C-alpha positions as CSV (number, residue, x, y, z in Angstrom):
1,M,-0.9,25.7,-3.7
2,F,2.9,25.0,-3.9
3,C,2.5,22.2,-6.4
4,T,0.0,24.1,-8.5
5,T,2.3,27.1,-8.6
6,L,5.3,25.0,-9.7
7,A,3.3,23.1,-12.3
8,S,2.0,26.3,-13.9
9,Q,5.5,27.8,-14.4
10,E,7.4,26.0,-17.2
11,S,10.8,27.0,-15.9
12,R,10.2,25.9,-12.3
13,R,9.2,22.2,-12.7
14,L,9.7,19.8,-9.8
15,P,12.7,17.5,-10.6
16,K,11.5,14.0,-11.5
17,E,13.8,12.4,-8.9
18,L,11.7,14.2,-6.2
19,F,8.4,12.6,-7.2
20,G,7.1,10.2,-4.5
21,M,4.1,8.6,-2.8
22,H,3.2,7.3,0.6
23,L,2.5,3.5,1.1
24,T,-0.2,3.1,3.8
25,P,0.3,0.1,6.2
26,H,-2.9,-1.7,5.1
27,L,-1.5,-1.9,1.6
28,E,1.9,-3.4,2.5
29,K,0.9,-6.9,1.4
30,Q,0.2,-5.6,-2.1
31,H,3.6,-3.8,-2.3
32,D,5.0,-5.5,-5.3
33,Q,1.9,-4.7,-7.5
34,L,1.8,-1.2,-6.2
35,F,5.5,-0.6,-6.7
36,A,5.2,-1.8,-10.3
37,E,2.4,0.8,-10.9
38,M,4.5,3.5,-9.1
39,E,7.4,2.7,-11.4
40,K,5.3,3.1,-14.5
41,L,4.1,6.5,-13.2
42,G,7.6,7.7,-12.7
43,V,7.6,7.6,-8.9
44,T,11.1,7.5,-7.5
45,W,10.5,7.7,-3.7
46,V,8.1,5.9,-1.4
47,R,7.5,6.9,2.1
48,M,6.2,4.3,4.5
49,K,6.0,3.6,8.2
50,A,7.9,0.8,9.9
51,R,5.3,-0.9,12.1
52,W,7.4,-1.9,15.1
53,F,4.9,-4.5,16.4
54,R,5.6,-6.4,13.1
55,L,9.3,-6.0,13.3
56,E,9.5,-7.1,17.0
57,P,6.4,-9.3,17.6
58,Q,7.8,-10.4,20.9
59,E,10.2,-8.4,23.1
60,G,13.7,-9.2,21.9
61,K,12.6,-11.4,19.0
62,F,12.8,-9.6,15.6
63,S,11.2,-10.6,12.4
64,W,12.6,-8.9,9.3
65,E,11.2,-11.1,6.6
66,A,8.2,-9.0,5.6
67,F,10.1,-5.8,5.7
68,D,13.0,-7.3,3.7
69,A,10.5,-8.4,1.1
70,I,9.3,-4.7,0.8
71,V,12.8,-3.4,0.5
72,D,13.7,-6.1,-2.2
73,S,10.6,-5.2,-4.1
74,A,11.3,-1.5,-4.0
75,Q,14.8,-2.2,-5.3
76,R,13.4,-4.3,-8.2
77,H,11.2,-1.4,-9.2
78,S,14.0,1.3,-8.9
79,L,12.3,2.9,-5.9
80,R,13.9,4.6,-2.9
81,L,12.3,4.1,0.5
82,L,11.9,6.7,3.2
83,V,11.0,4.8,6.4
C-alpha cells in the first residue's frame, strides 16, 4: 500500500538512494552475479543476515573470508550492505 501510494504520486517519489533488496542466505555463493544485476537495476542497498555459524565455525575460531568476499563484491558494484 505504502509503495503503491508513493509511486502513484509524481511529487512523492521514493529517493533512488533508498532502493534496496534482501539477499537470502542460500544465494550468498552467487553474490557477485546478483550484485551485478542489482547494480544494473539501480539498487543501492542490500540487506543480508550474517550467519554466525559461518563466521565462527568453531568456538573462538573465526573465518571472515567468505563474508569479506561479499563485502568486497558489494563495494565493486557500488552497493551498501545492511547486516
